[in-house]
N, C-alpha and C positions, 0 to 999 in steps of 0.2 A: 723876663722871659721865660719861659722854659725852667722856672725854679728846681720843679720835681727832680729831673733828668741832672742838673746840676748838683743837686744835693748827692743823687745816688752815686753820679760820677766822683768826688768830692771823697766818699765816703769807702769806696770801692778799693778793694788791694792793687796794690802793684809788685808785679814778680818779675825774677829776673829769669827770661829763656834765654839759654845761650848769650849771657852778657847785654842781653835787649830789655829794656825796663817794656813789660805788657802787663798793661791794665785790664784787669779782668772783671767783665762788667755783664750783666744779666741782657744789654742789647748785642754784645758782641758775641757774649758767650752761652747767655743763655743761663748764667751760674750766677749767684744762687739761685733768683729767680725774678722773674717779671712781674713786676707788680700791676696790676691794670691800671692804676692812676697811669704811673707813666707810659705805659704802652700808648694809653689815651693820647696824652698830652703829644708824643712822637707821631701817632696817625694824623689828628688836629693840624699840625704842623706842615705833615706831607699835603694833607687835602688843602691845604690854604697855598702851599707855595706851587702848586702845580695845576693845572685844568685836568691834568690826565683826558687831554683830547686824543685817545690813542687804542688801537685796536685791542694791545694786550699790553700786561704789565709783564716785567722779567726781572725774576728775583734770583739772585744767585744765592745756590746750599751755602751752608744752611741756615744762617740767622736774615738772610734776605728774605726768607719763607714767612715768619710770622709776621712780618711787616704788610709785605702781599694779600695775605689772607684776608685781613679786615676792612683793607680799601678792596678789595674784587668785590667782598661780598655788600658791600655799602654802594659800591659804585655800577654794579654787576657788570664789570669788564673782567673777561678773564684772564687768569696769569698763570704762567707758566717757567717752572723753575729749571734755572741753569743749572746743568748737571757736573760734577766731577769726575760721573763713569760715561764713557761709551756706549751708545746702543746699538749705533751703527742701522740707524733705523734712514730710510730715504729721506732725503732733503736736510741731514743733520749736518749743524753749524758746527764748525771747530774751531775754538780760538786758544792759539796755543802762546806762551809767554815762559820767561823766565826768572825766576826767584832768585835770591840770595844762594841756593844751593840747590834747585834742581830746574829740572825743565817739567813743565806741567799742562795740562790743556783743561778745558772746559767744553760742554756740549750743550748745544741749543737746538730743541727738536719742536717740529709744528708751526715753522714762519715760514713766508713765502716773499718773497720780491713785493715792495711797496706795503707791507705791515708798518704799523706804525707803533711806536714802542715807547713806554716809559719805564726805565730801569730801576729796582727801589733797592738799598742792600743800608748794611749797618755799619760801614767804615771804606772809610778811602784812607789806606796808609802811604804805600808808595804809588801806588796809581799803576803798577803793570801789569796788575788783572783787569783793569777797567780800558787800558791801552789796550789790549788784546780784545775784549768781548767788542768795543766800539768799532775798532779797524773790520773783525769778522763782520759785524753786521751791515757797515758801510758797503765792503765789498760783496755782501750777498744780495744789497737792494732794500734792506730794511731800513726804515726812516725811525731814528731815534728823537723823538719828542723832548725828550725832557732824562736827567738822572739824579736820583735823589739820596743824598746818605743822610744818615743821623749825624755820624761826626766825622771830623776832618781831623786826622791826627799825625802831625808833624811831616804835611806832606806839600808839597810844591804843586797845588793847586790850580797856581797860573799858570806855570807850563805846561802842564797835562791840559786844561781848558783850549791853550793855543793851540798844540799838539792834535787835541780831538777834533777843534772847530767846537764844543759845546761849552755851557756853562753848569759845572756841574754845582748844584746848590746841595748846601748842609744846611744842618739846623743848630750845629756848635762846632767850633772849631777847638780842638784841642792839643796840645804840648805835653807829652809824659817823659820826664826823668826819672833817675832811679828810685827818690823818694816822695815826686811831689807831680801831682795835674794842673794845669794852667787851661783855665777854661774861659774862650770869650765866642763875644754874639759875632757871626760873621757881617760884615758892613755893608755887603753885594746885594 
């Protein structure tokens, strides 16, 4: 399953970013280009993995957007972009988190208590951003129906699931090392 995506991952370069092995791929970076066949394979998986019984699809900028748009069009469910910039609108939800080198925040607008959402994103790496997002949404009475990611990279998904009280659904598990990537199909 997912042969086109797997083949594209295996042919993608791995670069060093401050000593951290980083896979450069169209799903995670938009580079070099997203082939329609691969995007279709991803969207088909998302549509089969989730009922999208929700009021809104949430898409973290930037690479969650190209995943949310075709699903929104097909299912006629509106989507909201989770932004890295604060707008200060009434009801704006802030999710703050710490990365290895800085404090960051993301911002969600247009939701109200009781809204049901599905989060779609390209990759789960450490889970810090997702943990902060889920916590902030729950604190504001937003109901998280599902979380879908294309790639689960080197992460402690099980600990994150337990901490968040949700099951993050992922298309592929990958492990990136200096010169290689290992791909496996999730068993759960």
